[in-house]
C-alpha positions in Angstrom: 2.5 1.6 25.9 4.1 -1.9 25.7 5.4 -1.5 29.2 2.6 0.6 30.8 -0.4 -1.2 29.2 0.7 -4.5 27.8 -2.9 -5.8 27.3 -3.8 -2.8 25.2 -0.5 -3.1 23.3 -1.1 -6.8 22.5 -4.7 -6.0 21.4 -3.4 -3.3 19.0 -0.8 -5.7 17.6 -3.5 -8.4 17.1 -5.6 -5.9 15.2 -2.7 -4.9 13.1 -2.0 -8.6 12.2 -5.7 -9.3 11.6 -6.0 -6.3 9.2 -2.8 -7.4 7.4 -4.2 -10.9 7.0 -7.6 -9.6 5.7 -6.0 -7.1 3.3 -3.3 -9.5 2.0 -0.6 -6.8 2.4 1.1 -5.1 5.4 -1.1 -2.8 7.4 0.6 -0.6 10.0 0.7 3.0 11.1 4.4 2.7 12.2 7.2 3.6 9.8 11.0 3.6 10.1 11.9 7.3 9.5 15.6 6.8 9.4 17.7 7.9 6.4 18.8 4.3 5.9 15.2 3.1 5.5 14.4 6.0 3.2 17.4 5.2 1.0 16.4 1.6 0.9 12.9 2.4 -0.2 14.2 4.8 -2.8 16.6 2.2 -4.1 14.2 -0.7 -4.2 10.9 1.0 -4.7 9.4 -1.3 -2.0 7.6 0.9 0.6 7.0 -2.0 2.9 10.8 -2.0 3.8 10.1 1.1 5.9 7.1 -0.4 7.7 7.3 -1.4 11.3 4.9 -3.8 13.0 4.2 -3.7 16.7 5.0 -7.4 16.9 6.7 -9.6 14.3 4.2 -10.9 11.6 4.9 -14.5 10.6 3.9 -13.9 7.0 6.2 -10.8 6.6 9.5 -11.7 8.3 11.3 -9.0 6.2 9.3 -6.2 7.9 10.8 -4.9 11.2 8.9 -4.8 14.5 9.4 -2.2 17.2 11.7 -4.4 19.2 14.2 -3.9 16.4 14.0 -0.1 16.5 16.5 2.0 18.4 14.8 4.0 21.0 15.7 7.3 22.5 15.5 8.6 26.1 12.3 10.5 26.6 12.8 14.1 27.3 10.2 16.7 28.2 9.4 19.2 25.4 9.7 22.0 27.9 9.8 22.5 31.7 6.8 24.0 33.3 7.6 26.0 36.4 4.4 28.0 36.6 6.1 31.1 35.2 5.3 31.2 31.5 7.8 33.2 29.5 10.4 33.4 32.3 12.6 30.8 30.6 12.2 32.1 27.1 16.0 32.7 26.8 16.9 29.2 27.8 17.6 26.9 24.8 15.0 24.3 24.2 15.7 20.6 23.6 16.3 19.4 20.1 13.2 17.2 20.3 10.9 20.2 21.0 12.0 21.8 17.8 11.6 18.5 15.9 8.0 18.2 17.0 6.8 21.8 17.3 7.1 23.9 14.1 5.6 27.0 12.8 3.0 26.5 10.0 3.4 30.0 8.8 6.9 29.4 7.3 
């Protein structure tokens, strides 16, 4: 989003900062899901250490922003060739299994 629609990204970051300023504590939907961040929160009890702002907030320099996060190469969840079921025996990407899961189990 930051690359494709920078105006929208900046608008969302401004709203995030405005809400944070109005509330008096960090407001963001982004979280660091790494094991390192989870361990840090468990150790300190400070949930804000796992928060991630879209852009750095001047009042909360200890909270990361997305430029500090390690990205991963985008991979399609599956290939669509128009023949549904033909490739059922081909192993899926690890990201497809990470995102799609069965609610029944």
